GUZA-973451 format. One record per residue (C-alpha): x, z, y. Coordinates in Angstrom, 1 decimal, decimal comma. Layout:
BEGIN
((X Z Y))
...
***
This chain:
BEGIN
((0,2 0,2 0,1))
((1,5 -0,8 3,3))
((0,2 1,1 6,3))
((1,3 2,2 9,8))
((1,8 5,9 9,4))
((3,4 8,4 11,3))
((3,5 12,0 9,8))
((5,1 14,9 11,8))
((5,7 18,4 10,2))
((6,4 21,3 12,2))
((8,5 24,5 11,1))
((6,5 27,4 12,2))
((6,6 31,3 12,5))
((4,4 34,2 12,8))
((4,6 35,4 16,3))
((1,3 37,7 16,2))
((-2,1 37,9 15,8))
((-3,8 36,5 12,7))
((-4,3 32,9 11,1))
((-7,5 31,3 11,1))
((-9,0 27,6 10,6))
((-10,3 25,7 13,3))
((-11,4 22,2 14,1))
((-7,7 21,1 14,0))
((-6,9 23,2 10,8))
((-9,3 23,2 7,9))
((-6,9 25,5 5,8))
((-3,5 27,0 6,0))
((-1,1 28,4 3,4))
((2,5 29,7 3,5))
((4,8 28,3 0,9))
((8,3 28,8 -0,2))
((10,2 26,0 -0,9))
((10,4 26,5 -4,4))
((6,5 26,2 -4,5))
((6,1 23,1 -2,5))
((7,0 20,3 -4,9))
((4,4 21,7 -7,3))
((1,6 21,8 -4,9))
((1,6 18,2 -3,5))
((3,1 14,3 -3,9))
((6,5 13,7 -3,4))
((5,8 11,8 -0,1))
((4,3 15,2 1,2))
((6,6 17,4 -0,1))
((9,7 15,8 1,0))
((8,4 16,2 4,9))
((7,7 19,9 4,2))
((11,2 20,4 2,4))
((12,8 18,5 5,6))
((11,2 20,8 7,9))
((13,1 23,9 6,1))
((16,2 21,9 6,8))
((15,5 21,1 10,2))
((18,9 21,3 11,5))
((20,5 18,2 12,4))
((17,4 16,6 13,9))
((14,2 14,7 12,5))
((14,0 13,0 9,4))
((12,8 9,3 8,8))
((11,5 8,7 5,3))
((9,7 5,6 3,5))
((7,1 6,0 1,2))
((3,8 4,4 -0,4))
((1,7 7,4 0,4))
((2,4 9,1 -2,7))
((6,4 8,2 -3,7))
((9,4 7,9 -1,7))
((11,0 4,3 -1,7))
((14,3 2,7 -2,1))
((15,9 5,6 -3,8))
((15,6 8,6 -0,8))
((17,0 11,6 -1,9))
***
């Protein structure tokens, strides 16, 4: 499938108050890096894992909505 998709993942931390759902977030979970690959497709998991390694700037990945393309690590 070819599509023009830009996915942005932010690394967050708790600063106070409590998390809650909204019109922009229907659900939320805190996951460890070890849990991430077991909970979502490779294409989504790599975005989350990249956020844990945020040092060094943004990452650009090519995928087919489920799997990485071109043998990316």
